[in-house]
KEGU-766831 format. One record per residue (C-alpha): y negated, z, x negated; residue number from 0. Coordinates in steps of 0.1 Angstrom, whole numbers, plus 2048, in hexadecimal, padded with zeros to 3 digits. Each point is the difference from the previous one (the first is absolute). Example, Ala and Ser with C-alpha at 12.3 -4.5 7.8 and 13.67 -1.06 7.14 Angstrom:
2
+-----+-----+-----+-----+
!   y !   z !   x !   i !
+-----+-----+-----+-----+
! 82D ! 84E ! 785 !   0 !
! 7DE ! 7F9 ! 7F2 !   1 !
+-----+-----+-----+-----+
END
This chain:
420
+-----+-----+-----+-----+
!   y !   z !   x !   i !
+-----+-----+-----+-----+
! 800 ! 800 ! 800 !   0 !
! 7DE ! 7F7 ! 7F3 !   1 !
! 7E8 ! 81D ! 7FB !   2 !
! 7DA ! 7FE ! 805 !   3 !
! 7FB ! 804 ! 7DB !   4 !
! 812 ! 7DF ! 7FA !   5 !
! 7E8 ! 7EA ! 813 !   6 !
! 7F0 ! 7F2 ! 7E0 !   7 !
! 822 ! 7F4 ! 7F5 !   8 !
! 802 ! 7E8 ! 81E !   9 !
! 7E5 ! 7EB ! 7EF !  10 !
! 810 ! 802 ! 7DD !  11 !
! 811 ! 7DE ! 7FA !  12 !
! 818 ! 7F7 ! 7E3 !  13 !
! 803 ! 7DC ! 7F5 !  14 !
! 81E ! 7F6 ! 7EB !  15 !
! 7FC ! 7DC ! 7F4 !  16 !
! 80B ! 7F3 ! 7DE !  17 !
! 7E7 ! 7E2 ! 800 !  18 !
! 7DF ! 80D ! 7F2 !  19 !
! 7E9 ! 7E7 ! 813 !  20 !
! 811 ! 806 ! 821 !  21 !
! 7FF ! 826 ! 7FA !  22 !
! 7DA ! 7FF ! 7F9 !  23 !
! 7FA ! 7EA ! 81F !  24 !
! 813 ! 817 ! 817 !  25 !
! 7EF ! 81F ! 7F2 !  26 !
! 7DE ! 7F1 ! 806 !  27 !
! 807 ! 7F4 ! 823 !  28 !
! 810 ! 821 ! 80C !  29 !
! 7E6 ! 816 ! 7EF !  30 !
! 7E5 ! 7EE ! 814 !  31 !
! 813 ! 809 ! 81F !  32 !
! 7FB ! 825 ! 7F8 !  33 !
! 821 ! 809 ! 7F0 !  34 !
! 804 ! 814 ! 7E0 !  35 !
! 814 ! 7E7 ! 7EB !  36 !
! 817 ! 807 ! 7E2 !  37 !
! 810 ! 7E0 ! 7F1 !  38 !
! 81F ! 800 ! 7EA !  39 !
! 811 ! 7E3 ! 7EE !  40 !
! 823 ! 80F ! 7FD !  41 !
! 817 ! 816 ! 815 !  42 !
! 801 ! 81B ! 7E6 !  43 !
! 7DA ! 803 ! 800 !  44 !
! 800 ! 802 ! 826 !  45 !
! 81A ! 81C ! 800 !  46 !
! 7EB ! 814 ! 7E7 !  47 !
! 7E2 ! 7FC ! 817 !  48 !
! 815 ! 80D ! 81E !  49 !
! 80A ! 81E ! 7EC !  50 !
! 7DC ! 809 ! 7FA !  51 !
! 7F2 ! 7FA ! 823 !  52 !
! 80A ! 7F7 ! 823 !  53 !
! 7F9 ! 7DE ! 80F !  54 !
! 800 ! 7F5 ! 825 !  55 !
! 804 ! 7DB ! 7FA !  56 !
! 810 ! 7E9 ! 7E7 !  57 !
! 7FE ! 7DA ! 7FB !  58 !
! 81F ! 7F5 ! 7EB !  59 !
! 80C ! 7E0 ! 7F1 !  60 !
! 826 ! 7FD ! 803 !  61 !
! 804 ! 7F2 ! 7DC !  62 !
! 7F5 ! 816 ! 7E4 !  63 !
! 808 ! 800 ! 7DB !  64 !
! 811 ! 822 ! 7FE !  65 !
! 80F ! 806 ! 823 !  66 !
! 806 ! 7EC ! 81F !  67 !
! 7EA ! 807 ! 81E !  68 !
! 81E ! 80F ! 811 !  69 !
! 807 ! 819 ! 7E5 !  70 !
! 7DB ! 809 ! 7FE !  71 !
! 7FD ! 806 ! 825 !  72 !
! 81E ! 817 ! 801 !  73 !
! 7F2 ! 815 ! 7E3 !  74 !
! 7DE ! 801 ! 810 !  75 !
! 80E ! 80E ! 820 !  76 !
! 810 ! 81C ! 7ED !  77 !
! 7DE ! 80A ! 7F2 !  78 !
! 7EC ! 7F9 ! 81F !  79 !
! 815 ! 7FC ! 820 !  80 !
! 7E2 ! 7F8 ! 817 !  81 !
! 7F2 ! 7E3 ! 7EC !  82 !
! 7FD ! 7DF ! 813 !  83 !
! 80A ! 7E2 ! 7EC !  84 !
! 7F3 ! 7DC ! 805 !  85 !
! 816 ! 7E6 ! 7EE !  86 !
! 7EA ! 7E6 ! 7F0 !  87 !
! 813 ! 7E4 ! 7EE !  88 !
! 7FD ! 7DB ! 7F6 !  89 !
! 824 ! 7FA ! 807 !  90 !
! 7FF ! 7FF ! 825 !  91 !
! 821 ! 7F9 ! 811 !  92 !
! 816 ! 80C ! 81C !  93 !
! 814 ! 814 ! 7E8 !  94 !
! 7E1 ! 812 ! 7F1 !  95 !
! 7F4 ! 807 ! 823 !  96 !
! 821 ! 80F ! 80A !  97 !
! 7FF ! 815 ! 7E0 !  98 !
! 7DE ! 80D ! 809 !  99 !
! 80D ! 80B ! 822 ! 100 !
! 81E ! 810 ! 7F0 ! 101 !
! 7E9 ! 814 ! 7E9 ! 102 !
! 7ED ! 80C ! 81F ! 103 !
! 7E0 ! 7EF ! 7F4 ! 104 !
! 7E3 ! 803 ! 817 ! 105 !
! 7F7 ! 7DB ! 7FC ! 106 !
! 80A ! 7E0 ! 7ED ! 107 !
! 7E4 ! 7EA ! 7F3 ! 108 !
! 804 ! 7E0 ! 7EB ! 109 !
! 7EA ! 7FA ! 7E3 ! 110 !
! 7EA ! 7E1 ! 801 ! 111 !
! 7F8 ! 804 ! 824 ! 112 !
! 7E0 ! 80C ! 811 ! 113 !
! 7F5 ! 820 ! 7F0 ! 114 !
! 7F5 ! 80C ! 822 ! 115 !
! 824 ! 804 ! 80A ! 116 !
! 806 ! 819 ! 7E4 ! 117 !
! 7E0 ! 812 ! 808 ! 118 !
! 80A ! 801 ! 825 ! 119 !
! 822 ! 80F ! 7F7 ! 120 !
! 7F1 ! 81A ! 7E9 ! 121 !
! 7E8 ! 80A ! 81B ! 122 !
! 81D ! 801 ! 819 ! 123 !
! 814 ! 816 ! 7E9 ! 124 !
! 7E2 ! 817 ! 7FB ! 125 !
! 7FA ! 801 ! 826 ! 126 !
! 825 ! 809 ! 805 ! 127 !
! 7FC ! 81D ! 7E8 ! 128 !
! 7E0 ! 80B ! 812 ! 129 !
! 811 ! 7FF ! 822 ! 130 !
! 81D ! 815 ! 7F2 ! 131 !
! 7E7 ! 817 ! 7F0 ! 132 !
! 7ED ! 804 ! 821 ! 133 !
! 821 ! 805 ! 813 ! 134 !
! 80A ! 81B ! 7E7 ! 135 !
! 7DE ! 811 ! 805 ! 136 !
! 803 ! 7FE ! 825 ! 137 !
! 822 ! 80F ! 7FF ! 138 !
! 7F3 ! 81C ! 7E9 ! 139 !
! 7E3 ! 806 ! 818 ! 140 !
! 817 ! 800 ! 81E ! 141 !
! 818 ! 818 ! 7EE ! 142 !
! 7E3 ! 816 ! 7F6 ! 143 !
! 7F3 ! 7FF ! 824 ! 144 !
! 822 ! 80A ! 80E ! 145 !
! 802 ! 81C ! 7E7 ! 146 !
! 7DC ! 80C ! 809 ! 147 !
! 809 ! 7FD ! 825 ! 148 !
! 820 ! 815 ! 7FB ! 149 !
! 7ED ! 819 ! 7EB ! 150 !
! 7E5 ! 802 ! 81B ! 151 !
! 81B ! 805 ! 81B ! 152 !
! 810 ! 81B ! 7EA ! 153 !
! 7DD ! 810 ! 7FB ! 154 !
! 7F9 ! 7FF ! 825 ! 155 !
! 822 ! 810 ! 807 ! 156 !
! 7FA ! 81B ! 7E6 ! 157 !
! 7DD ! 807 ! 80E ! 158 !
! 80F ! 802 ! 823 ! 159 !
! 81B ! 817 ! 7F4 ! 160 !
! 7E6 ! 816 ! 7EE ! 161 !
! 7EA ! 801 ! 81F ! 162 !
! 81E ! 80A ! 815 ! 163 !
! 809 ! 81B ! 7E6 ! 164 !
! 7DC ! 80D ! 801 ! 165 !
! 801 ! 801 ! 826 ! 166 !
! 821 ! 812 ! 7FF ! 167 !
! 7F3 ! 818 ! 7E5 ! 168 !
! 7E1 ! 807 ! 815 ! 169 !
! 816 ! 807 ! 81E ! 170 !
! 816 ! 816 ! 7EB ! 171 !
! 7E2 ! 812 ! 7F2 ! 172 !
! 7F2 ! 806 ! 822 ! 173 !
! 822 ! 80D ! 80B ! 174 !
! 801 ! 817 ! 7E2 ! 175 !
! 7DD ! 80D ! 807 ! 176 !
! 80A ! 807 ! 824 ! 177 !
! 81F ! 812 ! 7F5 ! 178 !
! 7EB ! 815 ! 7E7 ! 179 !
! 7E7 ! 808 ! 81C ! 180 !
! 81C ! 80A ! 817 ! 181 !
! 810 ! 816 ! 7E5 ! 182 !
! 7DE ! 80F ! 7F8 ! 183 !
! 7FB ! 809 ! 824 ! 184 !
! 823 ! 80E ! 802 ! 185 !
! 7FA ! 815 ! 7E1 ! 186 !
! 7DF ! 80D ! 80D ! 187 !
! 811 ! 809 ! 821 ! 188 !
! 81D ! 810 ! 7ED ! 189 !
! 7E7 ! 814 ! 7EB ! 190 !
! 7EE ! 80C ! 820 ! 191 !
! 822 ! 80A ! 80F ! 192 !
! 808 ! 813 ! 7E0 ! 193 !
! 7DE ! 812 ! 802 ! 194 !
! 806 ! 809 ! 825 ! 195 !
! 824 ! 80C ! 7F8 ! 196 !
! 7F3 ! 815 ! 7E3 ! 197 !
! 7E5 ! 80F ! 816 ! 198 !
! 81B ! 80B ! 818 ! 199 !
! 815 ! 80D ! 7E3 ! 200 !
! 7E2 ! 815 ! 7F5 ! 201 !
! 7FB ! 810 ! 822 ! 202 !
! 81B ! 819 ! 7F9 ! 203 !
! 7ED ! 80D ! 7E2 ! 204 !
! 7E0 ! 7FF ! 813 ! 205 !
! 80F ! 813 ! 81D ! 206 !
! 807 ! 81E ! 7EA ! 207 !
! 7DD ! 800 ! 7F2 ! 208 !
! 7F0 ! 7FA ! 822 ! 209 !
! 814 ! 81D ! 810 ! 210 !
! 7F5 ! 817 ! 7E4 ! 211 !
! 7DC ! 7F4 ! 801 ! 212 !
! 7FD ! 803 ! 826 ! 213 !
! 814 ! 820 ! 804 ! 214 !
! 7E8 ! 813 ! 7E8 ! 215 !
! 7E0 ! 7F9 ! 813 ! 216 !
! 812 ! 804 ! 821 ! 217 !
! 80B ! 823 ! 7F4 ! 218 !
! 7DD ! 808 ! 7F7 ! 219 !
! 7F4 ! 7F4 ! 822 ! 220 !
! 819 ! 816 ! 811 ! 221 !
! 7F7 ! 81E ! 7EB ! 222 !
! 7DB ! 7FA ! 805 ! 223 !
! 804 ! 7FC ! 825 ! 224 !
! 814 ! 820 ! 802 ! 225 !
! 7E6 ! 812 ! 7EC ! 226 !
! 7E4 ! 7F3 ! 816 ! 227 !
! 813 ! 80A ! 81F ! 228 !
! 805 ! 824 ! 7F2 ! 229 !
! 7DC ! 803 ! 7F5 ! 230 !
! 7EC ! 7F4 ! 81E ! 231 !
! 7E7 ! 81C ! 7FB ! 232 !
! 7F7 ! 7F5 ! 7DC ! 233 !
! 7ED ! 7E0 ! 807 ! 234 !
! 7F9 ! 7F9 ! 7DC ! 235 !
! 824 ! 802 ! 7F7 ! 236 !
! 809 ! 7E9 ! 81E ! 237 !
! 7E7 ! 7E6 ! 7F4 ! 238 !
! 80F ! 801 ! 7DD ! 239 !
! 823 ! 7FC ! 80D ! 240 !
! 7F6 ! 7E4 ! 817 ! 241 !
! 7EF ! 7EE ! 7E3 ! 242 !
! 821 ! 804 ! 7ED ! 243 !
! 813 ! 7F1 ! 81D ! 244 !
! 7E8 ! 7E2 ! 801 ! 245 !
! 804 ! 7F9 ! 7DB ! 246 !
! 825 ! 801 ! 801 ! 247 !
! 802 ! 7EB ! 81F ! 248 !
! 7EA ! 7E6 ! 7EF ! 249 !
! 818 ! 802 ! 7E2 ! 250 !
! 81D ! 7F9 ! 817 ! 251 !
! 7EE ! 7E2 ! 80E ! 252 !
! 7FA ! 7F2 ! 7DE ! 253 !
! 824 ! 804 ! 7F6 ! 254 !
! 80C ! 7EF ! 81F ! 255 !
! 7E8 ! 7E3 ! 7FB ! 256 !
! 80C ! 7FB ! 7DD ! 257 !
! 824 ! 7FF ! 80B ! 258 !
! 7F8 ! 7E7 ! 81B ! 259 !
! 7EE ! 7E9 ! 7E7 ! 260 !
! 81E ! 802 ! 7E9 ! 261 !
! 81B ! 7FB ! 81A ! 262 !
! 7EF ! 7E2 ! 812 ! 263 !
! 7F9 ! 7DD ! 7F4 ! 264 !
! 7DC ! 7FA ! 7F9 ! 265 !
! 7EE ! 7E3 ! 7EF ! 266 !
! 801 ! 804 ! 7DA ! 267 !
! 7DB ! 802 ! 7FC ! 268 !
! 7F4 ! 80D ! 7DF ! 269 !
! 7E0 ! 813 ! 7F6 ! 270 !
! 7F5 ! 815 ! 7E2 ! 271 !
! 812 ! 822 ! 800 ! 272 !
! 805 ! 81C ! 7E7 ! 273 !
! 823 ! 7FD ! 7F2 ! 274 !
! 804 ! 825 ! 7F8 ! 275 !
! 7F8 ! 809 ! 825 ! 276 !
! 81C ! 7E8 ! 80C ! 277 !
! 819 ! 80F ! 7E7 ! 278 !
! 7F6 ! 824 ! 80A ! 279 !
! 805 ! 7F7 ! 824 ! 280 !
! 822 ! 7F3 ! 7F8 ! 281 !
! 807 ! 821 ! 7EE ! 282 !
! 7F7 ! 813 ! 81F ! 283 !
! 818 ! 7EC ! 815 ! 284 !
! 81E ! 806 ! 7E8 ! 285 !
! 7F9 ! 824 ! 7F5 ! 286 !
! 815 ! 811 ! 81B ! 287 !
! 81D ! 7E8 ! 7F9 ! 288 !
! 7FE ! 808 ! 7DB ! 289 !
! 7FF ! 825 ! 808 ! 290 !
! 820 ! 7FD ! 814 ! 291 !
! 810 ! 7EE ! 7E2 ! 292 !
! 7F4 ! 81C ! 7E9 ! 293 !
! 7EB ! 7E7 ! 7ED ! 294 !
! 7DC ! 809 ! 7F4 ! 295 !
! 7E5 ! 7E6 ! 805 ! 296 !
! 7E6 ! 802 ! 7E5 ! 297 !
! 7DD ! 7F0 ! 804 ! 298 !
! 7F1 ! 7F5 ! 7DF ! 299 !
! 7EB ! 7E5 ! 80F ! 300 !
! 7E0 ! 810 ! 7F3 ! 301 !
! 7DE ! 7FA ! 80D ! 302 !
! 800 ! 7DA ! 7FB ! 303 !
! 7EE ! 7EC ! 81B ! 304 !
! 80D ! 7DD ! 7F8 ! 305 !
! 7FC ! 7E9 ! 81D ! 306 !
! 818 ! 7E4 ! 809 ! 307 !
! 7FE ! 7E6 ! 81B ! 308 !
! 81F ! 807 ! 815 ! 309 !
! 810 ! 807 ! 822 ! 310 !
! 803 ! 826 ! 7FF ! 311 !
! 81E ! 802 ! 817 ! 312 !
! 814 ! 7E7 ! 7EB ! 313 !
! 7F8 ! 813 ! 7E0 ! 314 !
! 80A ! 820 ! 811 ! 315 !
! 821 ! 7F0 ! 808 ! 316 !
! 804 ! 7F7 ! 7DC ! 317 !
! 7F9 ! 823 ! 7F2 ! 318 !
! 814 ! 812 ! 81C ! 319 !
! 81E ! 7EB ! 7F6 ! 320 !
! 7FB ! 806 ! 7DB ! 321 !
! 7FC ! 825 ! 804 ! 322 !
! 81E ! 802 ! 818 ! 323 !
! 815 ! 7ED ! 7E7 ! 324 !
! 7F5 ! 817 ! 7E4 ! 325 !
! 809 ! 81F ! 815 ! 326 !
! 823 ! 7F2 ! 808 ! 327 !
! 805 ! 7F9 ! 7DB ! 328 !
! 7FB ! 824 ! 7F7 ! 329 !
! 819 ! 81C ! 800 ! 330 !
! 7F7 ! 823 ! 80B ! 331 !
! 7E0 ! 80E ! 7F1 ! 332 !
! 7F4 ! 7DD ! 7F8 ! 333 !
! 7DD ! 7F5 ! 7FA ! 334 !
! 7ED ! 7E1 ! 80B ! 335 !
! 7DE ! 7FB ! 7EF ! 336 !
! 7E5 ! 7E7 ! 80B ! 337 !
! 7E7 ! 7F5 ! 7E5 ! 338 !
! 7E2 ! 7EA ! 802 ! 339 !
! 7F5 ! 7EC ! 7E1 ! 340 !
! 7E2 ! 7E9 ! 7F9 ! 341 !
! 80B ! 7DF ! 7F2 ! 342 !
! 7DF ! 7ED ! 7FB ! 343 !
! 7FB ! 7E9 ! 81E ! 344 !
! 81F ! 80E ! 810 ! 345 !
! 80D ! 822 ! 80B ! 346 !
! 823 ! 80D ! 7FB ! 347 !
! 814 ! 819 ! 815 ! 348 !
! 81F ! 810 ! 7F0 ! 349 !
! 81B ! 80F ! 816 ! 350 !
! 815 ! 814 ! 7E7 ! 351 !
! 820 ! 814 ! 807 ! 352 !
! 818 ! 814 ! 7EA ! 353 !
! 81E ! 7F5 ! 814 ! 354 !
! 820 ! 7EE ! 7F7 ! 355 !
! 7F1 ! 7E0 ! 7F3 ! 356 !
! 80C ! 7DC ! 804 ! 357 !
! 816 ! 7E8 ! 7EC ! 358 !
! 7F1 ! 7DF ! 7F3 ! 359 !
! 814 ! 7EC ! 81A ! 360 !
! 7F3 ! 815 ! 81C ! 361 !
! 7DC ! 7FC ! 7F4 ! 362 !
! 804 ! 7DA ! 7FF ! 363 !
! 80C ! 800 ! 825 ! 364 !
! 7EA ! 81C ! 80D ! 365 !
! 7E7 ! 7E8 ! 811 ! 366 !
! 81B ! 7EA ! 80F ! 367 !
! 802 ! 803 ! 826 ! 368 !
! 81D ! 817 ! 80D ! 369 !
! 808 ! 80C ! 7DD ! 370 !
! 804 ! 826 ! 801 ! 371 !
! 811 ! 81C ! 7EC ! 372 !
! 801 ! 816 ! 81F ! 373 !
! 815 ! 7EA ! 817 ! 374 !
! 814 ! 81E ! 80D ! 375 !
! 7E2 ! 817 ! 802 ! 376 !
! 7E8 ! 7ED ! 817 ! 377 !
! 7F2 ! 7E6 ! 7E7 ! 378 !
! 7F8 ! 7DE ! 80F ! 379 !
! 7F6 ! 7ED ! 7E1 ! 380 !
! 7E0 ! 7F5 ! 810 ! 381 !
! 7E7 ! 819 ! 7F2 ! 382 !
! 7FA ! 7F3 ! 7DD ! 383 !
! 801 ! 7DB ! 80A ! 384 !
! 7E6 ! 807 ! 81A ! 385 !
! 7EB ! 813 ! 7E7 ! 386 !
! 802 ! 7E3 ! 7E7 ! 387 !
! 7F5 ! 7E8 ! 81B ! 388 !
! 7E2 ! 815 ! 80B ! 389 !
! 7F4 ! 807 ! 7DC ! 390 !
! 804 ! 7DC ! 7F6 ! 391 !
! 7EC ! 7F4 ! 81F ! 392 !
! 7E5 ! 818 ! 7F5 ! 393 !
! 7FE ! 7EF ! 7DE ! 394 !
! 811 ! 81D ! 7EF ! 395 !
! 820 ! 807 ! 7EC ! 396 !
! 81C ! 819 ! 804 ! 397 !
! 818 ! 809 ! 7E4 ! 398 !
! 81C ! 81A ! 7FA ! 399 !
! 807 ! 812 ! 7E0 ! 400 !
! 81F ! 816 ! 800 ! 401 !
! 819 ! 812 ! 7EA ! 402 !
! 821 ! 80E ! 80B ! 403 !
! 7FF ! 826 ! 803 ! 404 !
! 7DA ! 802 ! 7F9 ! 405 !
! 7F0 ! 7F1 ! 81F ! 406 !
! 7EC ! 7E2 ! 80B ! 407 !
! 7DC ! 7F5 ! 801 ! 408 !
! 7F3 ! 7E6 ! 819 ! 409 !
! 7DF ! 7F0 ! 7F6 ! 410 !
! 7E9 ! 7F0 ! 81B ! 411 !
! 7E3 ! 7EE ! 7F1 ! 412 !
! 7E4 ! 7F1 ! 817 ! 413 !
! 7DF ! 7EE ! 7F8 ! 414 !
! 7E1 ! 815 ! 805 ! 415 !
! 7E6 ! 7F5 ! 819 ! 416 !
! 7E1 ! 7F3 ! 7F0 ! 417 !
! 7E2 ! 817 ! 804 ! 418 !
! 7E7 ! 7E4 ! 7FB ! 419 !
+-----+-----+-----+-----+
END
């Protein structure tokens, strides 16, 4: 197949003619027709030229001094298979014409005739080459066009597949986001249920403290009422007793309101509160329960007035749970100490006991829902997980440090409220 770079060769013409005058004449005529002519007097010289460069056309005399025209043409085709040969001989006969046909010559032209015939045949051979060259180019263009068309179809298919994949990915992403949203809602609902369950679990501890706290003022009320009744004549004493009754009644009302706030669901609004006050309130609720367990509650909170933005009832729930757990961890004559520490822009509360302590494995699972070391003694496994959720939601941290046989310390750290 002819390549585009071989176009110049189509106009390169080789003349093999042993007669010098005829060789010069043919060279001049065909050069004027626009061909690049190389003229040789022998077959050997012609073969050397073919070894050096390619020719598209050849005008050959059948009778040469070193080889016959037949032998030369066969050797030429080995070197240049696409060369078109025009036989040009003075010995025109039927046999020489047949020989030219057998050699697959493009044309057969007798010497001595009209030079225009040779020129016409040379142009015809050149035109045949050009048509073949154009056909090859057209075939190459068509093949390239088909390849581009197929590549375009493949590209369109790949683009379509990619778009389908992107759509499927978007649907899958939306589905995953919906699943995540559902799981998040379910987790939030579960956490709320845990907080409610923990609140109910804490009511037993609250009940003991409430009974003690209410019974004391009620006893005072009864005593004051009896004294007032027995001392009707002493009006000053009656007024004093009635004032005492009023104060203790108000105290009972305050206690009942606090219990109702704790036991019922309320919006988790937050506002600046004194953390030590919340912790001391929690101590009051659990003091009677600790006394029944022969555990001493020690207040080392100090006079710190650090403020935190919080929901007081939720934080009371946290510290009541922590104090109750510390009480349960102690043996007889145990101690639970509450300490307040300043930590820069945060405030830290330590709930420290001298109880049995915890193993490392228990510490790692302590905040897991339903994990408890008091399964047979009323533990639900909800307290610490709820505490963790409340503290975390308040922007704080809760940690446990413990050593077997030497007790545990639970640290609750919360951000201070800005005073600016």
